[in-house]
Biopython code that builds the backbone (N, CA, C, O; Angstrom):
import numpy as np
from Bio.PDB.StructureBuilder import StructureBuilder

atoms = [
    (1, "MET", "N", (103.013, 76.741, 141.627)),
    (1, "MET", "CA", (102.080, 76.956, 140.548)),
    (1, "MET", "C", (100.776, 76.191, 140.791)),
    (1, "MET", "O", (99.694, 76.689, 140.482)),
    (2, "MET", "N", (100.884, 74.986, 141.342)),
    (2, "MET", "CA", (99.682, 74.197, 141.602)),
    (2, "MET", "C", (98.808, 74.891, 142.639)),
    (2, "MET", "O", (97.582, 74.791, 142.587)),
    (3, "PHE", "N", (99.432, 75.595, 143.581)),
    (3, "PHE", "CA", (98.653, 76.324, 144.581)),
    (3, "PHE", "C", (97.783, 77.382, 143.904)),
    (3, "PHE", "O", (96.606, 77.527, 144.234)),
    (4, "ALA", "N", (98.363, 78.118, 142.960)),
    (4, "ALA", "CA", (97.606, 79.147, 142.234)),
    (4, "ALA", "C", (96.466, 78.515, 141.443)),
    (4, "ALA", "O", (95.365, 79.063, 141.388)),
    (5, "PHE", "N", (96.728, 77.372, 140.835)),
    (5, "PHE", "CA", (95.686, 76.655, 140.095)),
    (5, "PHE", "C", (94.540, 76.256, 141.023)),
    (5, "PHE", "O", (93.370, 76.412, 140.675)),
    (6, "ARG", "N", (94.878, 75.748, 142.190)),
    (6, "ARG", "CA", (93.852, 75.324, 143.146)),
    (6, "ARG", "C", (93.060, 76.514, 143.676)),
    (6, "ARG", "O", (91.853, 76.410, 143.892)),
    (7, "VAL", "N", (93.731, 77.642, 143.886)),
    (7, "VAL", "CA", (93.028, 78.868, 144.302)),
    (7, "VAL", "C", (92.052, 79.285, 143.201)),
    (7, "VAL", "O", (90.914, 79.657, 143.486)),
    (8, "LEU", "N", (92.498, 79.223, 141.947)),
    (8, "LEU", "CA", (91.616, 79.553, 140.824)),
    (8, "LEU", "C", (90.383, 78.654, 140.810)),
    (8, "LEU", "O", (89.276, 79.125, 140.550)),
    (9, "MET", "N", (90.567, 77.362, 141.088)),
    (9, "MET", "CA", (89.429, 76.441, 141.098)),
    (9, "MET", "C", (88.424, 76.833, 142.188)),
    (9, "MET", "O", (87.214, 76.741, 141.980)),
    (10, "VAL", "N", (88.918, 77.262, 143.330)),
    (10, "VAL", "CA", (88.026, 77.705, 144.415)),
    (10, "VAL", "C", (87.291, 78.975, 144.002)),
    (10, "VAL", "O", (86.083, 79.091, 144.210)),
    (11, "VAL", "N", (88.010, 79.920, 143.420)),
    (11, "VAL", "CA", (87.393, 81.181, 142.986)),
    (11, "VAL", "C", (86.312, 80.906, 141.944)),
    (11, "VAL", "O", (85.215, 81.458, 142.026)),
    (12, "LEU", "N", (86.616, 80.060, 140.969)),
    (12, "LEU", "CA", (85.630, 79.725, 139.942)),
    (12, "LEU", "C", (84.416, 79.019, 140.540)),
    (12, "LEU", "O", (83.280, 79.307, 140.164)),
    (13, "PHE", "N", (84.653, 78.105, 141.462)),
    (13, "PHE", "CA", (83.553, 77.378, 142.099)),
    (13, "PHE", "C", (82.635, 78.340, 142.855)),
    (13, "PHE", "O", (81.413, 78.263, 142.730)),
    (14, "VAL", "N", (83.219, 79.234, 143.628)),
    (14, "VAL", "CA", (82.424, 80.194, 144.401)),
    (14, "VAL", "C", (81.669, 81.131, 143.461)),
    (14, "VAL", "O", (80.488, 81.407, 143.669)),
    (15, "ALA", "N", (82.351, 81.615, 142.430)),
    (15, "ALA", "CA", (81.720, 82.551, 141.495)),
    (15, "ALA", "C", (80.553, 81.903, 140.751)),
    (15, "ALA", "O", (79.473, 82.488, 140.666)),
    (16, "ILE", "N", (80.760, 80.714, 140.219)),
    (16, "ILE", "CA", (79.684, 80.060, 139.457)),
    (16, "ILE", "C", (78.560, 79.611, 140.385)),
    (16, "ILE", "O", (77.395, 79.607, 139.987)),
    (17, "SER", "N", (78.892, 79.237, 141.603)),
    (17, "SER", "CA", (77.849, 78.881, 142.577)),
    (17, "SER", "C", (76.957, 80.081, 142.874)),
    (17, "SER", "O", (75.732, 79.965, 142.889)),
    (18, "GLY", "N", (77.575, 81.225, 143.108)),
    (18, "GLY", "CA", (76.808, 82.434, 143.386)),
    (18, "GLY", "C", (75.960, 82.858, 142.202)),
    (18, "GLY", "O", (74.788, 83.194, 142.370)),
    (19, "TYR", "N", (76.530, 82.846, 141.019)),
    (19, "TYR", "CA", (75.800, 83.223, 139.817)),
    (19, "TYR", "C", (74.631, 82.272, 139.588)),
    (19, "TYR", "O", (73.527, 82.704, 139.255)),
    (20, "THR", "N", (74.878, 80.981, 139.767)),
    (20, "THR", "CA", (73.827, 79.980, 139.579)),
    (20, "THR", "C", (72.708, 80.168, 140.596)),
    (20, "THR", "O", (71.533, 80.060, 140.246)),
    (21, "ALA", "N", (73.053, 80.444, 141.836)),
    (21, "ALA", "CA", (72.036, 80.655, 142.876)),
    (21, "ALA", "C", (71.140, 81.845, 142.533)),
    (21, "ALA", "O", (69.922, 81.772, 142.697)),
    (22, "VAL", "N", (71.733, 82.929, 142.061)),
    (22, "VAL", "CA", (70.952, 84.111, 141.692)),
    (22, "VAL", "C", (70.054, 83.796, 140.488)),
    (22, "VAL", "O", (68.888, 84.188, 140.460)),
    (23, "THR", "N", (70.596, 83.097, 139.511)),
    (23, "THR", "CA", (69.819, 82.745, 138.319)),
    (23, "THR", "C", (68.643, 81.843, 138.675)),
    (23, "THR", "O", (67.529, 82.059, 138.198)),
    (24, "ILE", "N", (68.880, 80.847, 139.501)),
    (24, "ILE", "CA", (67.795, 79.947, 139.912)),
    (24, "ILE", "C", (66.741, 80.722, 140.692)),
    (24, "ILE", "O", (65.544, 80.515, 140.489)),
    (25, "ALA", "N", (67.170, 81.607, 141.577)),
    (25, "ALA", "CA", (66.222, 82.407, 142.361)),
    (25, "ALA", "C", (65.362, 83.287, 141.455)),
    (25, "ALA", "O", (64.183, 83.504, 141.735)),
    (26, "SER", "N", (65.947, 83.789, 140.379)),
    (26, "SER", "CA", (65.219, 84.688, 139.481)),
    (26, "SER", "C", (64.404, 83.963, 138.414)),
    (26, "SER", "O", (63.335, 84.430, 138.021)),
    (27, "HIS", "N", (64.909, 82.823, 137.946)),
    (27, "HIS", "CA", (64.294, 82.168, 136.787)),
    (27, "HIS", "C", (63.891, 80.721, 137.015)),
    (27, "HIS", "O", (63.299, 80.111, 136.124)),
    (28, "GLY", "N", (64.187, 80.151, 138.173)),
    (28, "GLY", "CA", (63.831, 78.766, 138.444)),
    (28, "GLY", "C", (64.823, 77.780, 137.848)),
    (28, "GLY", "O", (65.860, 78.166, 137.308)),
    (29, "TRP", "N", (64.488, 76.509, 137.956)),
    (29, "TRP", "CA", (65.360, 75.413, 137.543)),
    (29, "TRP", "C", (65.184, 75.019, 136.079)),
    (29, "TRP", "O", (65.917, 74.156, 135.595)),
    (30, "ASN", "N", (64.257, 75.607, 135.374)),
    (30, "ASN", "CA", (63.861, 75.146, 134.052)),
    (30, "ASN", "C", (64.836, 75.615, 132.964)),
    (30, "ASN", "O", (64.479, 76.443, 132.126)),
    (31, "LEU", "N", (66.045, 75.092, 132.978)),
    (31, "LEU", "CA", (67.100, 75.503, 132.056)),
    (31, "LEU", "C", (66.927, 74.918, 130.657)),
    (31, "LEU", "O", (67.159, 75.621, 129.674)),
    (32, "ALA", "N", (66.530, 73.667, 130.539)),
    (32, "ALA", "CA", (66.550, 72.962, 129.250)),
    (32, "ALA", "C", (65.781, 73.695, 128.149)),
    (32, "ALA", "O", (66.327, 73.861, 127.058)),
    (33, "PRO", "N", (64.544, 74.141, 128.376)),
    (33, "PRO", "CA", (63.849, 74.825, 127.276)),
    (33, "PRO", "C", (64.563, 76.103, 126.815)),
    (33, "PRO", "O", (64.574, 76.408, 125.622)),
    (34, "VAL", "N", (65.151, 76.840, 127.743)),
    (34, "VAL", "CA", (65.881, 78.051, 127.381)),
    (34, "VAL", "C", (67.151, 77.681, 126.618)),
    (34, "VAL", "O", (67.437, 78.248, 125.564)),
    (35, "PHE", "N", (67.907, 76.730, 127.157)),
    (35, "PHE", "CA", (69.184, 76.318, 126.566)),
    (35, "PHE", "C", (68.990, 75.818, 125.145)),
    (35, "PHE", "O", (69.643, 76.299, 124.219)),
    (36, "PHE", "N", (68.088, 74.848, 124.969)),
    (36, "PHE", "CA", (67.878, 74.258, 123.642)),
    (36, "PHE", "C", (67.051, 75.176, 122.747)),
    (36, "PHE", "O", (67.215, 75.156, 121.527)),
    (37, "GLY", "N", (66.167, 75.979, 123.333)),
    (37, "GLY", "CA", (65.404, 76.954, 122.553)),
    (37, "GLY", "C", (66.312, 77.977, 121.890)),
    (37, "GLY", "O", (66.114, 78.342, 120.731)),
    (38, "ASP", "N", (67.311, 78.437, 122.638)),
    (38, "ASP", "CA", (68.283, 79.370, 122.059)),
    (38, "ASP", "C", (69.033, 78.718, 120.902)),
    (38, "ASP", "O", (69.295, 79.374, 119.894)),
    (39, "MET", "N", (69.381, 77.448, 121.028)),
    (39, "MET", "CA", (70.073, 76.759, 119.936)),
    (39, "MET", "C", (69.157, 76.617, 118.726)),
    (39, "MET", "O", (69.600, 76.792, 117.591)),
    (40, "ALA", "N", (67.896, 76.305, 118.956)),
    (40, "ALA", "CA", (66.945, 76.149, 117.848)),
    (40, "ALA", "C", (66.725, 77.463, 117.110)),
    (40, "ALA", "O", (66.414, 77.458, 115.919)),
    (41, "ALA", "N", (66.881, 78.585, 117.799)),
    (41, "ALA", "CA", (66.679, 79.899, 117.178)),
    (41, "ALA", "C", (67.812, 80.270, 116.224)),
    (41, "ALA", "O", (67.670, 81.202, 115.433)),
    (42, "MET", "N", (68.937, 79.552, 116.289)),
    (42, "MET", "CA", (70.081, 79.783, 115.397)),
    (42, "MET", "C", (70.584, 81.229, 115.455)),
    (42, "MET", "O", (70.846, 81.851, 114.425)),
    (43, "ALA", "N", (70.711, 81.749, 116.677)),
    (43, "ALA", "CA", (71.266, 83.091, 116.885)),
    (43, "ALA", "C", (72.487, 82.956, 117.798)),
    (43, "ALA", "O", (72.852, 81.845, 118.184)),
    (44, "TRP", "N", (73.123, 84.086, 118.145)),
    (44, "TRP", "CA", (74.351, 84.047, 118.940)),
    (44, "TRP", "C", (74.191, 83.352, 120.296)),
    (44, "TRP", "O", (75.076, 82.590, 120.684)),
    (45, "PRO", "N", (73.101, 83.583, 121.029)),
    (45, "PRO", "CA", (72.973, 82.839, 122.294)),
    (45, "PRO", "C", (72.971, 81.315, 122.069)),
    (45, "PRO", "O", (73.535, 80.564, 122.865)),
    (46, "GLY", "N", (72.342, 80.878, 120.995)),
    (46, "GLY", "CA", (72.334, 79.446, 120.675)),
    (46, "GLY", "C", (73.698, 78.945, 120.256)),
    (46, "GLY", "O", (74.089, 77.828, 120.594)),
    (47, "GLN", "N", (74.430, 79.779, 119.512)),
    (47, "GLN", "CA", (75.783, 79.386, 119.114)),
    (47, "GLN", "C", (76.650, 79.207, 120.353)),
    (47, "GLN", "O", (77.424, 78.254, 120.445)),
    (48, "PHE", "N", (76.519, 80.126, 121.304)),
    (48, "PHE", "CA", (77.286, 80.018, 122.542)),
    (48, "PHE", "C", (76.899, 78.745, 123.294)),
    (48, "PHE", "O", (77.767, 78.030, 123.793)),
    (49, "ASN", "N", (75.596, 78.460, 123.376)),
    (49, "ASN", "CA", (75.144, 77.257, 124.069)),
    (49, "ASN", "C", (75.656, 75.994, 123.391)),
    (49, "ASN", "O", (76.043, 75.040, 124.065)),
    (50, "PHE", "N", (75.660, 75.982, 122.057)),
    (50, "PHE", "CA", (76.164, 74.814, 121.334)),
    (50, "PHE", "C", (77.656, 74.634, 121.572)),
    (50, "PHE", "O", (78.124, 73.517, 121.789)),
    (51, "ASP", "N", (78.396, 75.728, 121.531)),
    (51, "ASP", "CA", (79.829, 75.696, 121.807)),
    (51, "ASP", "C", (80.082, 75.165, 123.222)),
    (51, "ASP", "O", (80.946, 74.313, 123.431)),
    (52, "PHE", "N", (79.319, 75.679, 124.186)),
    (52, "PHE", "CA", (79.441, 75.243, 125.575)),
    (52, "PHE", "C", (79.114, 73.754, 125.712)),
    (52, "PHE", "O", (79.795, 73.027, 126.436)),
    (53, "MET", "N", (78.063, 73.302, 125.010)),
    (53, "MET", "CA", (77.684, 71.895, 125.062)),
    (53, "MET", "C", (78.823, 71.006, 124.532)),
    (53, "MET", "O", (79.055, 69.913, 125.048)),
    (54, "CYS", "N", (79.520, 71.482, 123.508)),
    (54, "CYS", "CA", (80.674, 70.730, 122.995)),
    (54, "CYS", "C", (81.781, 70.642, 124.047)),
    (54, "CYS", "O", (82.419, 69.599, 124.186)),
    (55, "PHE", "N", (82.013, 71.725, 124.785)),
    (55, "PHE", "CA", (82.981, 71.689, 125.883)),
    (55, "PHE", "C", (82.543, 70.710, 126.975)),
    (55, "PHE", "O", (83.373, 70.012, 127.556)),
    (56, "LEU", "N", (81.251, 70.661, 127.249)),
    (56, "LEU", "CA", (80.746, 69.713, 128.242)),
    (56, "LEU", "C", (81.005, 68.276, 127.805)),
    (56, "LEU", "O", (81.388, 67.433, 128.615)),
    (57, "ILE", "N", (80.794, 68.003, 126.527)),
    (57, "ILE", "CA", (81.048, 66.660, 125.997)),
    (57, "ILE", "C", (82.527, 66.315, 126.116)),
    (57, "ILE", "O", (82.878, 65.213, 126.536)),
    (58, "LEU", "N", (83.395, 67.257, 125.746)),
    (58, "LEU", "CA", (84.839, 67.037, 125.858)),
    (58, "LEU", "C", (85.256, 66.821, 127.306)),
    (58, "LEU", "O", (86.069, 65.944, 127.596)),
    (59, "SER", "N", (84.707, 67.608, 128.206)),
    (59, "SER", "CA", (84.993, 67.460, 129.638)),
    (59, "SER", "C", (84.563, 66.082, 130.128)),
    (59, "SER", "O", (85.302, 65.422, 130.858)),
    (60, "ALA", "N", (83.385, 65.652, 129.732)),
    (60, "ALA", "CA", (82.871, 64.341, 130.155)),
    (60, "ALA", "C", (83.762, 63.214, 129.627)),
    (60, "ALA", "O", (84.065, 62.265, 130.350)),
    (61, "LEU", "N", (84.172, 63.322, 128.382)),
    (61, "LEU", "CA", (85.046, 62.289, 127.805)),
    (61, "LEU", "C", (86.399, 62.253, 128.506)),
    (61, "LEU", "O", (86.921, 61.175, 128.791)),
    (62, "TRP", "N", (86.971, 63.429, 128.788)),
    (62, "TRP", "CA", (88.271, 63.460, 129.462)),
    (62, "TRP", "C", (88.176, 62.869, 130.863)),
    (62, "TRP", "O", (89.028, 62.069, 131.249)),
    (63, "VAL", "N", (87.171, 63.242, 131.622)),
    (63, "VAL", "CA", (87.017, 62.713, 132.984)),
    (63, "VAL", "C", (86.837, 61.197, 132.934)),
    (63, "VAL", "O", (87.459, 60.473, 133.712)),
    (64, "SER", "N", (85.994, 60.717, 132.028)),
    (64, "SER", "CA", (85.788, 59.273, 131.897)),
    (64, "SER", "C", (87.076, 58.567, 131.492)),
    (64, "SER", "O", (87.426, 57.530, 132.057)),
    (65, "TRP", "N", (87.786, 59.134, 130.505)),
    (65, "TRP", "CA", (89.049, 58.556, 130.035)),
    (65, "TRP", "C", (90.091, 58.542, 131.150)),
    (65, "TRP", "O", (90.807, 57.556, 131.325)),
    (66, "ARG", "N", (90.174, 59.648, 131.907)),
    (66, "ARG", "CA", (91.147, 59.756, 133.000)),
    (66, "ARG", "C", (90.961, 58.638, 134.006)),
    (66, "ARG", "O", (91.922, 58.183, 134.626)),
    (67, "HIS", "N", (89.714, 58.195, 134.167)),
    (67, "HIS", "CA", (89.398, 57.095, 135.087)),
    (67, "HIS", "C", (89.263, 55.769, 134.347)),
    (67, "HIS", "O", (88.662, 54.820, 134.851)),
    (68, "GLN", "N", (89.831, 55.717, 133.146)),
    (68, "GLN", "CA", (89.910, 54.515, 132.321)),
    (68, "GLN", "C", (88.532, 53.907, 132.043)),
    (68, "GLN", "O", (88.387, 52.686, 131.985)),
    (69, "PHE", "N", (87.547, 54.746, 131.876)),
    (69, "PHE", "CA", (86.183, 54.349, 131.563)),
    (69, "PHE", "C", (85.629, 53.305, 132.535)),
    (69, "PHE", "O", (84.817, 52.454, 132.174)),
    (70, "SER", "N", (86.100, 53.402, 133.782)),
    (70, "SER", "CA", (85.561, 52.538, 134.841)),
    (70, "SER", "C", (84.138, 52.992, 135.158)),
    (70, "SER", "O", (83.686, 54.023, 134.661)),
    (71, "ALA", "N", (83.440, 52.227, 135.978)),
    (71, "ALA", "CA", (82.081, 52.617, 136.370)),
    (71, "ALA", "C", (82.089, 53.990, 137.042)),
    (71, "ALA", "O", (81.242, 54.835, 136.752)),
    (72, "ALA", "N", (83.048, 54.204, 137.936)),
    (72, "ALA", "CA", (83.155, 55.511, 138.602)),
    (72, "ALA", "C", (83.484, 56.602, 137.591)),
    (72, "ALA", "O", (82.946, 57.707, 137.670)),
    (73, "GLY", "N", (84.362, 56.298, 136.645)),
    (73, "GLY", "CA", (84.724, 57.269, 135.622)),
    (73, "GLY", "C", (83.549, 57.638, 134.738)),
    (73, "GLY", "O", (83.375, 58.805, 134.388)),
    (74, "LEU", "N", (82.738, 56.649, 134.373)),
    (74, "LEU", "CA", (81.555, 56.929, 133.560)),
    (74, "LEU", "C", (80.538, 57.751, 134.334)),
    (74, "LEU", "O", (79.894, 58.638, 133.774)),
    (75, "LEU", "N", (80.396, 57.458, 135.618)),
    (75, "LEU", "CA", (79.488, 58.246, 136.454)),
    (75, "LEU", "C", (79.980, 59.691, 136.572)),
    (75, "LEU", "O", (79.199, 60.631, 136.426)),
    (76, "LEU", "N", (81.268, 59.857, 136.833)),
    (76, "LEU", "CA", (81.832, 61.205, 136.909)),
    (76, "LEU", "C", (81.716, 61.923, 135.569)),
    (76, "LEU", "O", (81.453, 63.125, 135.530)),
    (77, "GLY", "N", (81.909, 61.198, 134.480)),
    (77, "GLY", "CA", (81.746, 61.787, 133.151)),
    (77, "GLY", "C", (80.320, 62.251, 132.908)),
    (77, "GLY", "O", (80.098, 63.314, 132.328)),
    (78, "ALA", "N", (79.356, 61.459, 133.350)),
    (78, "ALA", "CA", (77.952, 61.849, 133.201)),
    (78, "ALA", "C", (77.666, 63.124, 133.996)),
    (78, "ALA", "O", (76.953, 64.011, 133.528)),
    (79, "ILE", "N", (78.222, 63.202, 135.183)),
    (79, "ILE", "CA", (78.035, 64.409, 135.999)),
    (79, "ILE", "C", (78.719, 65.599, 135.315)),
    (79, "ILE", "O", (78.172, 66.702, 135.288)),
    (80, "ALA", "N", (79.907, 65.374, 134.767)),
    (80, "ALA", "CA", (80.629, 66.448, 134.066)),
    (80, "ALA", "C", (79.828, 66.958, 132.871)),
    (80, "ALA", "O", (79.877, 68.146, 132.551)),
    (81, "SER", "N", (79.093, 66.064, 132.213)),
    (81, "SER", "CA", (78.360, 66.464, 131.009)),
    (81, "SER", "C", (77.233, 67.443, 131.301)),
    (81, "SER", "O", (76.791, 68.158, 130.401)),
    (82, "VAL", "N", (76.766, 67.488, 132.530)),
    (82, "VAL", "CA", (75.704, 68.439, 132.886)),
    (82, "VAL", "C", (76.147, 69.425, 133.963)),
    (82, "VAL", "O", (75.500, 70.452, 134.164)),
    (83, "GLY", "N", (77.234, 69.124, 134.650)),
    (83, "GLY", "CA", (77.665, 69.948, 135.776)),
    (83, "GLY", "C", (78.489, 71.154, 135.405)),
    (83, "GLY", "O", (78.608, 72.087, 136.200)),
    (84, "GLY", "N", (79.062, 71.162, 134.214)),
    (84, "GLY", "CA", (79.843, 72.311, 133.766)),
    (84, "GLY", "C", (80.977, 72.666, 134.714)),
    (84, "GLY", "O", (81.591, 71.794, 135.329)),
    (85, "MET", "N", (81.239, 73.950, 134.820)),
    (85, "MET", "CA", (82.351, 74.426, 135.644)),
    (85, "MET", "C", (82.102, 74.182, 137.123)),
    (85, "MET", "O", (83.051, 74.047, 137.895)),
    (86, "LEU", "N", (80.851, 74.126, 137.524)),
    (86, "LEU", "CA", (80.564, 73.838, 138.929)),
    (86, "LEU", "C", (81.161, 72.481, 139.305)),
    (86, "LEU", "O", (81.796, 72.343, 140.351)),
    (87, "PHE", "N", (80.951, 71.479, 138.443)),
    (87, "PHE", "CA", (81.544, 70.161, 138.689)),
    (87, "PHE", "C", (83.056, 70.189, 138.463)),
    (87, "PHE", "O", (83.827, 69.744, 139.313)),
    (88, "LEU", "N", (83.474, 70.723, 137.299)),
    (88, "LEU", "CA", (84.882, 70.605, 136.912)),
    (88, "LEU", "C", (85.814, 71.332, 137.872)),
    (88, "LEU", "O", (86.914, 70.849, 138.140)),
    (89, "SER", "N", (85.397, 72.478, 138.393)),
    (89, "SER", "CA", (86.260, 73.194, 139.343)),
    (89, "SER", "C", (86.438, 72.395, 140.628)),
    (89, "SER", "O", (87.544, 72.319, 141.162)),
    (90, "ALA", "N", (85.363, 71.800, 141.127)),
    (90, "ALA", "CA", (85.464, 70.967, 142.334)),
    (90, "ALA", "C", (86.295, 69.719, 142.056)),
    (90, "ALA", "O", (87.145, 69.341, 142.862)),
    (91, "TYR", "N", (86.046, 69.080, 140.909)),
    (91, "TYR", "CA", (86.781, 67.874, 140.525)),
    (91, "TYR", "C", (88.275, 68.155, 140.421)),
    (91, "TYR", "O", (89.092, 67.418, 140.973)),
    (92, "LEU", "N", (88.634, 69.234, 139.704)),
    (92, "LEU", "CA", (90.042, 69.556, 139.526)),
    (92, "LEU", "C", (90.699, 69.978, 140.832)),
    (92, "LEU", "O", (91.880, 69.702, 141.042)),
    (93, "PHE", "N", (89.962, 70.637, 141.709)),
    (93, "PHE", "CA", (90.501, 70.971, 143.022)),
    (93, "PHE", "C", (90.864, 69.697, 143.778)),
    (93, "PHE", "O", (91.943, 69.602, 144.364)),
    (94, "ILE", "N", (89.970, 68.729, 143.762)),
    (94, "ILE", "CA", (90.196, 67.473, 144.490)),
    (94, "ILE", "C", (91.344, 66.679, 143.878)),
    (94, "ILE", "O", (92.263, 66.273, 144.589)),
    (95, "VAL", "N", (91.301, 66.453, 142.556)),
    (95, "VAL", "CA", (92.339, 65.611, 141.947)),
    (95, "VAL", "C", (93.693, 66.308, 141.902)),
    (95, "VAL", "O", (94.723, 65.634, 141.893)),
    (96, "SER", "N", (93.719, 67.638, 141.875)),
    (96, "SER", "CA", (95.012, 68.326, 141.935)),
    (96, "SER", "C", (95.644, 68.142, 143.309)),
    (96, "SER", "O", (96.867, 68.057, 143.421)),
    (97, "GLY", "N", (94.835, 68.081, 144.340)),
    (97, "GLY", "CA", (95.354, 67.798, 145.679)),
    (97, "GLY", "C", (95.870, 66.377, 145.787)),
    (97, "GLY", "O", (96.908, 66.123, 146.397)),
    (98, "GLN", "N", (95.130, 65.452, 145.186)),
    (98, "GLN", "CA", (95.556, 64.047, 145.205)),
    (98, "GLN", "C", (96.846, 63.847, 144.418)),
    (98, "GLN", "O", (97.657, 62.988, 144.765)),
    (99, "ALA", "N", (97.043, 64.636, 143.355)),
    (99, "ALA", "CA", (98.240, 64.507, 142.517)),
    (99, "ALA", "C", (99.483, 65.107, 143.170)),
    (99, "ALA", "O", (100.597, 64.872, 142.703)),
    (100, "LYS", "N", (99.308, 65.871, 144.233)),
    (100, "LYS", "CA", (100.428, 66.468, 144.983)),
    (100, "LYS", "C", (101.421, 67.216, 144.082)),
    (100, "LYS", "O", (102.636, 67.067, 144.211)),
    (101, "GLY", "N", (100.873, 68.018, 143.172)),
    (101, "GLY", "CA", (101.729, 68.834, 142.319)),
    (101, "GLY", "C", (102.200, 68.164, 141.044)),
    (101, "GLY", "O", (102.869, 68.806, 140.234)),
    (102, "ASP", "N", (101.881, 66.913, 140.838)),
    (102, "ASP", "CA", (102.305, 66.195, 139.640)),
    (102, "ASP", "C", (101.281, 66.448, 138.524)),
    (102, "ASP", "O", (100.210, 65.842, 138.505)),
    (103, "VAL", "N", (101.623, 67.342, 137.605)),
    (103, "VAL", "CA", (100.703, 67.716, 136.533)),
    (103, "VAL", "C", (100.428, 66.525, 135.620)),
    (103, "VAL", "O", (99.320, 66.381, 135.103)),
    (104, "ARG", "N", (101.414, 65.688, 135.422)),
    (104, "ARG", "CA", (101.233, 64.480, 134.600)),
    (104, "ARG", "C", (100.120, 63.613, 135.187)),
    (104, "ARG", "O", (99.242, 63.143, 134.463)),
    (105, "GLU", "N", (100.163, 63.407, 136.494)),
    (105, "GLU", "CA", (99.120, 62.628, 137.155)),
    (105, "GLU", "C", (97.780, 63.345, 137.107)),
    (105, "GLU", "O", (96.740, 62.710, 136.932)),
    (106, "LEU", "N", (97.799, 64.653, 137.261)),
    (106, "LEU", "CA", (96.561, 65.428, 137.195)),
    (106, "LEU", "C", (95.885, 65.234, 135.841)),
    (106, "LEU", "O", (94.675, 65.015, 135.781)),
    (107, "LEU", "N", (96.645, 65.310, 134.768)),
    (107, "LEU", "CA", (96.065, 65.215, 133.433)),
    (107, "LEU", "C", (95.749, 63.787, 133.003)),
    (107, "LEU", "O", (94.727, 63.543, 132.363)),
    (108, "LEU", "N", (96.626, 62.841, 133.353)),
    (108, "LEU", "CA", (96.489, 61.472, 132.862)),
    (108, "LEU", "C", (95.778, 60.528, 133.816)),
    (108, "LEU", "O", (95.249, 59.500, 133.393)),
    (109, "GLY", "N", (95.760, 60.865, 135.088)),
    (109, "GLY", "CA", (95.281, 59.934, 136.084)),
    (109, "GLY", "C", (96.457, 59.148, 136.643)),
    (109, "GLY", "O", (97.510, 59.051, 136.013)),
    (110, "LYS", "N", (96.267, 58.596, 137.818)),
    (110, "LYS", "CA", (97.381, 57.914, 138.515)),
    (110, "LYS", "C", (97.948, 56.735, 137.724)),
    (110, "LYS", "O", (99.165, 56.601, 137.589)),
    (111, "ALA", "N", (97.065, 55.879, 137.201)),
    (111, "ALA", "CA", (97.535, 54.664, 136.497)),
    (111, "ALA", "C", (98.322, 55.004, 135.241)),
    (111, "ALA", "O", (99.401, 54.453, 135.026)),
    (112, "ARG", "N", (97.806, 55.900, 134.411)),
    (112, "ARG", "CA", (98.493, 56.250, 133.170)),
    (112, "ARG", "C", (99.795, 57.013, 133.458)),
    (112, "ARG", "O", (100.789, 56.819, 132.757)),
    (113, "ALA", "N", (99.798, 57.862, 134.463)),
    (113, "ALA", "CA", (101.011, 58.606, 134.814)),
    (113, "ALA", "C", (102.101, 57.660, 135.275)),
    (113, "ALA", "O", (103.276, 57.879, 134.981)),
    (114, "ALA", "N", (101.724, 56.601, 135.999)),
    (114, "ALA", "CA", (102.708, 55.625, 136.480)),
    (114, "ALA", "C", (103.320, 54.819, 135.340)),
    (114, "ALA", "O", (104.461, 54.369, 135.442)),
    (115, "GLN", "N", (102.570, 54.634, 134.255)),
    (115, "GLN", "CA", (103.043, 53.852, 133.121)),
    (115, "GLN", "C", (104.026, 54.615, 132.252)),
    (115, "GLN", "O", (104.864, 54.009, 131.583)),
    (116, "SER", "N", (103.933, 55.942, 132.256)),
    (116, "SER", "CA", (104.783, 56.705, 131.322)),
    (116, "SER", "C", (106.016, 57.261, 131.972)),
    (116, "SER", "O", (106.818, 57.921, 131.311)),
]
sb = StructureBuilder()
sb.init_structure("model")
sb.init_model(0)
sb.init_chain("A")
sb.init_seg("    ")
for serial, (resi, resn, name, xyz) in enumerate(atoms, 1):
    if name == "N":
        sb.init_residue(resn, " ", resi, " ")
    sb.init_atom(name, np.array(xyz, "f"), 0.0, 1.0, " ", f" {name:<3s}", serial, name[0])
structure = sb.get_structure()
């Protein structure tokens, strides 16, 4: 099952990388005004962006917590807060390999998994 999960992470990483490359080529790097402008307009695109931003915050908190809010964990959390699925798919691919199939370790981190 972990193999299928890791394959999914690769597929998601490749897909979002390709989509992002096309978007940047067509519209440039200037995401913030569009992202926050849609939210300020209080329409469906803004609702989606706000929902997504909440997922980014949750992802950042989980990554930081998983690393026990260490300096590295806070740095990874900061990257997660802006990196979205591009970051999270790569991160989960790496840590799932390090966990060697142990889902408890994947979700909790090595130290917390060892304690329980």
